[in-house]
C-alpha positions in Angstrom: 17.1 -60.2 164.3 16.6 -56.7 165.9 19.8 -55.3 164.3 18.7 -56.6 160.9 15.3 -54.9 161.2 16.8 -51.5 162.0 19.3 -51.8 159.2 16.4 -52.3 156.7 14.3 -49.3 158.0 17.0 -46.8 158.8 15.1 -45.7 161.9 18.0 -46.1 164.3 19.9 -48.9 165.6 20.8 -51.3 168.5 23.7 -49.8 170.5 23.8 -52.0 173.6 22.5 -55.1 175.2 22.4 -55.4 179.0 21.4 -58.8 180.2 17.8 -59.1 178.9 17.5 -55.5 177.8 18.3 -53.9 174.4 19.2 -50.2 174.0 18.3 -48.6 170.7 19.2 -45.2 169.6 16.9 -43.3 167.2 16.0 -39.7 166.3 13.2 -38.3 168.4 10.9 -38.2 165.4 11.4 -42.0 164.9 11.1 -43.0 168.5 7.5 -44.5 168.2 8.5 -46.4 165.0 11.6 -47.7 166.7 9.6 -48.8 169.7 7.1 -50.7 167.5 10.0 -52.4 165.6 11.7 -53.4 168.8 8.5 -54.9 170.4 7.4 -56.7 167.2 10.9 -58.1 166.5 11.4 -59.3 170.1 7.9 -60.9 170.1 8.6 -62.7 166.8 11.9 -64.0 168.1 10.2 -65.3 171.3 7.5 -67.0 169.2 10.1 -68.7 167.0 12.0 -69.9 170.0 8.9 -71.1 171.9 6.3 -72.1 169.3 2.8 -72.1 170.7 3.7 -70.1 173.9 1.5 -67.1 174.6 3.2 -63.9 173.4 1.0 -61.3 175.0 3.1 -58.7 176.8 6.4 -60.4 176.0 8.3 -57.2 175.1 7.8 -53.7 176.4 9.8 -50.9 175.0 10.1 -47.5 176.7 11.2 -44.2 175.2 13.6 -41.9 177.0 16.5 -39.6 176.3 18.9 -42.0 178.1 18.9 -45.5 179.6 18.5 -44.3 183.2 15.4 -42.3 182.3 13.5 -45.4 181.3 14.6 -47.6 184.2 
């Protein structure tokens, strides 16, 4: 689902999954758009999996130059 969304927009792409974390690579100019896409897509996937469950705060995406920077 996340990979498909980035393929459509061209704003970057999913490069790794580590347990429950997704790592996305995007140009600095597209970082905010990529964060929005990631949070929305993850929230939508959760809502599809658990209909009726609260979705507030389900996904939080952070922006950094590398994975260690956002940990």
